[in-house]
Residue frames as qw, qx, qy, qz and C-alpha x, y, z in Angstrom:
[[0.179, -0.772, -0.406, 0.455, -10.77, -31.77, 5.15],
 [0.356, 0.769, 0.195, 0.494, -11.05, -28.43, 3.41],
 [0.483, -0.461, -0.162, 0.726, -8.60, -25.79, 4.62],
 [0.249, 0.840, 0.394, 0.279, -9.86, -22.34, 3.71],
 [0.375, -0.231, -0.038, 0.897, -7.90, -19.13, 3.29],
 [0.173, 0.880, 0.441, -0.030, -9.92, -15.92, 2.99],
 [0.435, -0.025, 0.142, 0.889, -8.36, -13.02, 1.09],
 [0.066, 0.879, 0.466, -0.073, -9.79, -9.52, 1.24],
 [0.295, 0.794, 0.018, 0.531, -9.01, -5.88, 0.61],
 [0.517, -0.040, -0.448, 0.728, -6.36, -4.46, 2.95],
 [0.075, -0.243, 0.090, -0.963, -8.05, -1.10, 3.29],
 [0.659, -0.377, -0.309, -0.573, -11.45, -2.59, 4.02],
 [0.795, -0.233, -0.530, 0.182, -10.08, -5.21, 6.41],
 [0.446, 0.000, -0.392, 0.804, -8.06, -2.59, 8.33],
 [0.041, -0.054, 0.123, -0.990, -10.52, 0.29, 8.39],
 [0.555, -0.119, -0.203, -0.798, -14.10, -0.87, 7.84],
 [0.874, -0.139, -0.375, -0.278, -14.67, -4.56, 8.45],
 [0.142, -0.619, 0.668, -0.388, -12.83, -4.83, 11.75],
 [0.511, -0.212, 0.792, -0.258, -12.20, -8.47, 12.62],
 [0.349, 0.154, -0.739, -0.556, -13.78, -9.61, 9.35],
 [0.391, 0.019, 0.760, -0.518, -16.64, -10.89, 11.48],
 [0.729, 0.359, 0.052, -0.580, -19.11, -11.27, 8.61],
 [0.573, 0.429, -0.678, -0.166, -16.82, -13.69, 6.78],
 [0.050, 0.208, -0.907, 0.362, -16.26, -15.68, 9.99],
 [0.529, 0.151, 0.524, -0.651, -19.95, -15.72, 10.91],
 [0.732, 0.401, -0.237, -0.498, -20.91, -16.80, 7.38],
 [0.419, 0.351, -0.838, 0.017, -18.39, -19.64, 7.56],
 [0.151, -0.079, 0.841, -0.514, -19.66, -20.77, 10.97],
 [0.599, 0.314, 0.396, -0.622, -23.27, -20.68, 9.72],
 [0.416, 0.074, 0.793, 0.438, -22.31, -22.07, 6.29],
 [0.349, 0.804, 0.340, -0.339, -24.06, -19.12, 4.61],
 [0.263, 0.833, -0.292, -0.390, -23.28, -17.51, 1.28],
 [0.611, 0.551, -0.558, -0.107, -20.44, -19.11, -0.65],
 [0.098, -0.381, 0.862, -0.319, -19.63, -21.20, 2.41],
 [0.810, 0.033, 0.234, -0.537, -22.87, -23.16, 1.94],
 [0.740, 0.407, -0.520, -0.126, -20.84, -25.59, -0.18],
 [0.264, 0.331, -0.813, 0.398, -19.30, -26.85, 3.10],
 [0.670, -0.356, 0.091, -0.645, -22.60, -27.69, 4.88],
 [0.975, -0.163, 0.081, -0.129, -21.80, -31.41, 4.95],
 [0.741, 0.455, -0.304, 0.390, -18.04, -31.12, 4.68],
 [0.670, -0.587, -0.110, 0.440, -15.36, -31.01, 7.35],
 [0.436, 0.672, 0.060, 0.596, -13.78, -27.57, 6.84],
 [0.500, -0.647, -0.209, 0.537, -11.68, -25.03, 8.73],
 [0.259, 0.945, -0.065, 0.190, -10.57, -21.48, 8.17],
 [0.826, -0.188, -0.082, 0.525, -6.79, -21.45, 8.41],
 [0.394, -0.245, 0.014, 0.886, -6.23, -17.78, 7.70],
 [0.231, 0.918, 0.308, -0.096, -7.37, -14.31, 6.77],
 [0.557, -0.151, 0.270, 0.771, -5.01, -12.51, 4.42],
 [0.274, 0.841, 0.151, -0.441, -5.23, -9.09, 2.86],
 [0.748, 0.625, 0.141, 0.172, -4.15, -8.24, -0.68],
 [0.665, -0.149, 0.031, 0.732, -1.17, -6.15, 0.45],
 [0.041, 0.714, 0.131, -0.687, -2.79, -2.83, -0.56],
 [0.608, 0.763, 0.184, -0.120, -3.47, -1.21, -3.92],
 [0.683, 0.264, -0.269, -0.625, -2.81, -2.15, -6.64],
 [0.969, -0.084, 0.140, -0.188, -2.22, -5.67, -5.31],
 [0.502, 0.664, -0.545, 0.098, 1.46, -5.89, -6.15],
 [0.157, -0.498, 0.762, -0.384, 2.10, -7.61, -2.81],
 [0.874, -0.090, 0.108, -0.465, -0.37, -10.49, -3.08],
 [0.873, 0.273, -0.400, 0.055, 2.07, -13.08, -4.47],
 [0.300, 0.409, -0.659, 0.556, 4.78, -12.42, -1.85],
 [0.509, -0.305, 0.407, -0.695, 2.06, -12.45, 0.84],
 [0.947, 0.032, -0.118, -0.298, 0.84, -15.86, -0.36],
 [0.696, 0.362, -0.545, 0.295, 4.43, -17.11, -0.32],
 [0.017, -0.407, 0.600, -0.688, 4.94, -15.83, 3.22],
 [0.763, -0.198, 0.172, -0.591, 1.64, -17.36, 4.32],
 [0.933, 0.158, -0.317, -0.058, 2.83, -20.69, 2.95],
 [0.472, 0.418, -0.593, 0.501, 6.26, -20.37, 4.58],
 [0.299, -0.406, 0.456, -0.734, 4.77, -19.35, 7.93],
 [0.818, -0.110, 0.220, -0.520, 2.32, -22.29, 7.98],
 [0.704, 0.378, -0.592, -0.104, 4.50, -24.95, 6.34],
 [0.156, 0.304, -0.836, 0.430, 6.01, -26.10, 9.63],
 [0.515, 0.001, 0.527, -0.676, 2.47, -26.57, 10.97],
 [0.211, 0.121, 0.937, 0.251, 1.53, -28.74, 8.00],
 [0.304, 0.686, 0.522, -0.405, -1.23, -26.32, 7.06],
 [0.077, -0.156, 0.465, 0.868, -1.91, -25.19, 3.52],
 [0.533, 0.335, 0.224, -0.744, -5.13, -24.03, 1.92],
 [0.377, 0.195, 0.866, 0.265, -7.18, -26.31, -0.27],
 [0.167, 0.761, 0.539, 0.319, -9.57, -23.48, -1.21],
 [0.213, -0.147, -0.134, 0.956, -9.22, -19.70, -1.31],
 [0.068, 0.792, 0.606, 0.031, -12.29, -17.51, -0.87],
 [0.245, 0.232, 0.069, 0.939, -12.16, -13.92, -2.06],
 [0.026, -0.524, -0.595, 0.609, -14.11, -11.62, 0.27],
 [0.280, 0.802, 0.504, 0.157, -16.75, -9.30, -1.17],
 [0.190, -0.885, 0.069, 0.420, -14.58, -6.32, -0.20],
 [0.258, -0.434, 0.646, 0.573, -12.19, -7.50, -2.92],
 [0.322, 0.251, 0.855, 0.318, -14.44, -9.48, -5.29],
 [0.149, 0.769, 0.616, 0.091, -17.21, -6.88, -5.52],
 [0.096, -0.971, -0.169, 0.138, -15.67, -3.51, -4.67],
 [0.531, -0.541, 0.324, 0.566, -12.01, -3.37, -5.67],
 [0.440, 0.810, -0.164, -0.352, -10.82, -1.42, -8.71],
 [0.144, 0.616, -0.763, -0.136, -7.85, -3.81, -9.05],
 [0.792, -0.120, 0.500, -0.329, -9.80, -7.04, -8.50],
 [0.889, 0.442, -0.074, -0.098, -9.12, -8.60, -11.91],
 [0.388, 0.672, -0.575, 0.258, -5.36, -8.21, -11.55],
 [0.340, -0.467, 0.683, -0.446, -5.31, -9.43, -7.94],
 [0.858, 0.028, 0.382, -0.342, -7.64, -12.39, -8.48],
 [0.819, 0.523, -0.232, -0.027, -5.79, -13.45, -11.64],
 [0.183, 0.634, -0.681, 0.318, -2.49, -13.41, -9.71],
 [0.575, -0.287, 0.628, -0.439, -4.02, -15.52, -6.94],
 [0.919, 0.256, 0.161, -0.252, -5.42, -18.01, -9.45],
 [0.659, 0.637, -0.392, 0.077, -2.13, -18.20, -11.34],
 [0.211, 0.572, -0.680, 0.408, 0.11, -18.69, -8.30],
 [0.584, -0.384, 0.472, -0.537, -1.93, -20.45, -5.60],
 [0.255, 0.192, -0.935, -0.151, -2.49, -23.83, -7.24],
 [0.093, 0.310, 0.880, -0.347, -5.86, -24.25, -5.49],
 [0.029, 0.653, 0.658, 0.373, -9.47, -23.46, -6.35],
 [0.073, -0.086, -0.202, 0.973, -10.31, -19.76, -5.96],
 [0.054, -0.631, -0.769, -0.092, -13.92, -18.96, -5.09],
 [0.014, 0.340, 0.034, 0.940, -15.36, -15.47, -5.44],
 [0.524, -0.535, -0.162, -0.642, -17.34, -14.55, -2.37],
 [0.187, 0.051, -0.839, 0.508, -17.82, -15.36, 1.28],
 [0.090, 0.396, 0.719, -0.564, -20.81, -13.85, 3.09],
 [0.074, 0.556, 0.641, 0.525, -24.19, -12.65, 1.82],
 [0.284, -0.712, -0.504, 0.397, -24.62, -9.94, 4.47],
 [0.237, 0.056, 0.167, 0.955, -24.39, -6.80, 2.34],
 [0.195, 0.581, 0.527, -0.589, -27.07, -4.24, 3.13],
 [0.372, 0.583, 0.576, 0.436, -29.23, -3.15, 0.22],
 [0.025, -0.845, -0.170, -0.507, -29.88, 0.23, 1.76],
 [0.398, 0.217, -0.525, 0.720, -27.56, 1.91, 4.25],
 [0.195, -0.169, 0.348, -0.901, -30.28, 3.85, 6.06],
 [0.654, -0.243, -0.511, -0.502, -33.00, 1.19, 6.01]]
Protein backbone atom coordinates (compact mmCIF):
# COMPACT_ATOMS: atom_id res chain seq x y z
CA UNK A 1 0.00 0.00 0.00
CA UNK A 2 1.20 3.49 -0.83
CA UNK A 3 1.36 5.87 2.12
CA UNK A 4 1.33 9.45 0.90
CA UNK A 5 2.59 12.57 2.64
CA UNK A 6 1.65 15.90 1.07
CA UNK A 7 3.97 18.85 1.67
CA UNK A 8 2.95 22.40 0.87
CA UNK A 9 3.74 26.03 1.54
CA UNK A 10 3.10 27.10 5.14
CA UNK A 11 1.79 30.52 4.20
CA UNK A 12 -0.57 29.16 1.56
CA UNK A 13 -1.77 26.28 3.72
CA UNK A 14 -2.43 28.61 6.68
CA UNK A 15 -3.90 31.62 4.90
CA UNK A 16 -5.28 30.72 1.47
CA UNK A 17 -5.95 27.03 0.96
CA UNK A 18 -7.77 26.38 4.22
CA UNK A 19 -8.02 22.65 4.86
CA UNK A 20 -6.03 21.88 1.71
CA UNK A 21 -9.30 20.59 0.28
CA UNK A 22 -8.15 20.60 -3.34
CA UNK A 23 -5.30 18.21 -2.58
CA UNK A 24 -7.64 15.93 -0.63
CA UNK A 25 -10.37 16.02 -3.28
CA UNK A 26 -7.83 15.30 -6.03
CA UNK A 27 -6.54 12.31 -4.07
CA UNK A 28 -10.06 10.98 -3.47
CA UNK A 29 -10.91 11.39 -7.18
CA UNK A 30 -7.44 10.23 -8.27
CA UNK A 31 -7.05 13.41 -10.37
CA UNK A 32 -3.88 15.24 -11.29
CA UNK A 33 -0.68 13.65 -10.04
CA UNK A 34 -2.77 11.26 -7.95
CA UNK A 35 -4.00 9.54 -11.12
CA UNK A 36 -1.03 7.18 -10.74
CA UNK A 37 -2.95 5.57 -7.84
CA UNK A 38 -6.17 4.77 -9.78
CA UNK A 39 -5.65 1.02 -9.43
CA UNK A 40 -3.46 1.11 -6.34
CA UNK A 41 -4.31 0.85 -2.67
CA UNK A 42 -3.18 4.21 -1.28
CA UNK A 43 -3.79 6.46 1.73
CA UNK A 44 -2.87 9.98 2.70
CA UNK A 45 -1.08 9.76 6.05
CA UNK A 46 -0.33 13.44 6.49
CA UNK A 47 -0.28 17.04 5.36
CA UNK A 48 2.89 18.89 6.30
CA UNK A 49 3.96 22.43 5.62
CA UNK A 50 7.50 23.51 4.77
CA UNK A 51 8.03 25.32 8.08
CA UNK A 52 7.90 28.80 6.49
CA UNK A 53 10.33 30.74 4.31
CA UNK A 54 13.02 29.99 3.36
CA UNK A 55 12.34 26.34 4.22
CA UNK A 56 15.01 25.97 6.89
CA UNK A 57 12.58 23.95 9.01
CA UNK A 58 11.62 21.25 6.50
CA UNK A 59 14.19 18.65 7.61
CA UNK A 60 13.36 18.93 11.33
CA UNK A 61 9.65 18.83 10.44
CA UNK A 62 10.17 15.61 8.45
CA UNK A 63 12.08 14.16 11.40
CA UNK A 64 9.28 15.11 13.80
CA UNK A 65 6.67 13.68 11.43
CA UNK A 66 8.60 10.42 11.42
CA UNK A 67 9.01 10.40 15.20
CA UNK A 68 5.34 11.22 15.79
CA UNK A 69 4.12 8.44 13.46
CA UNK A 70 6.77 5.80 14.20
CA UNK A 71 4.82 4.30 17.10
CA UNK A 72 1.84 3.92 14.75
CA UNK A 73 3.95 2.06 12.20
CA UNK A 74 3.19 4.71 9.59
CA UNK A 75 5.79 6.17 7.27
CA UNK A 76 5.40 7.65 3.82
CA UNK A 77 6.28 5.67 0.73
CA UNK A 78 5.70 8.71 -1.52
CA UNK A 79 5.82 12.46 -0.93
CA UNK A 80 3.75 14.78 -3.10
CA UNK A 81 4.68 18.44 -3.27
CA UNK A 82 1.58 20.65 -3.49
CA UNK A 83 1.31 23.23 -6.27
CA UNK A 84 1.52 25.99 -3.65
CA UNK A 85 5.13 24.91 -3.15
CA UNK A 86 6.04 23.26 -6.47
CA UNK A 87 4.67 26.03 -8.70
CA UNK A 88 4.63 29.22 -6.65
CA UNK A 89 7.40 29.23 -4.05
CA UNK A 90 10.53 31.36 -4.45
CA UNK A 91 12.47 28.83 -2.32
CA UNK A 92 11.11 25.69 -4.00
CA UNK A 93 14.42 24.38 -5.34
CA UNK A 94 16.09 24.52 -1.93
CA UNK A 95 13.10 23.00 -0.12
CA UNK A 96 12.45 20.23 -2.65
CA UNK A 97 16.15 19.33 -2.83
CA UNK A 98 16.25 19.02 0.97
CA UNK A 99 13.17 16.79 0.93
CA UNK A 100 14.67 14.60 -1.80
CA UNK A 101 18.01 14.38 -0.02
CA UNK A 102 16.63 13.50 3.42
CA UNK A 103 13.33 11.64 2.94
CA UNK A 104 14.56 8.45 1.29
CA UNK A 105 11.32 8.09 -0.69
CA UNK A 106 10.11 9.15 -4.13
CA UNK A 107 9.20 12.84 -4.29
CA UNK A 108 6.52 13.78 -6.83
CA UNK A 109 5.92 17.37 -7.90
CA UNK A 110 2.23 18.15 -7.89
CA UNK A 111 -1.09 17.06 -6.46
CA UNK A 112 -4.26 18.59 -7.91
CA UNK A 113 -5.01 20.08 -11.33
CA UNK A 114 -7.60 22.58 -10.06
CA UNK A 115 -5.79 25.87 -10.68
CA UNK A 116 -7.98 28.51 -12.31
CA UNK A 117 -6.69 29.96 -15.55
CA UNK A 118 -8.47 33.24 -14.98
CA UNK A 119 -9.43 34.56 -11.55
CA UNK A 120 -12.48 36.51 -12.73
CA UNK A 121 -13.77 34.02 -15.32
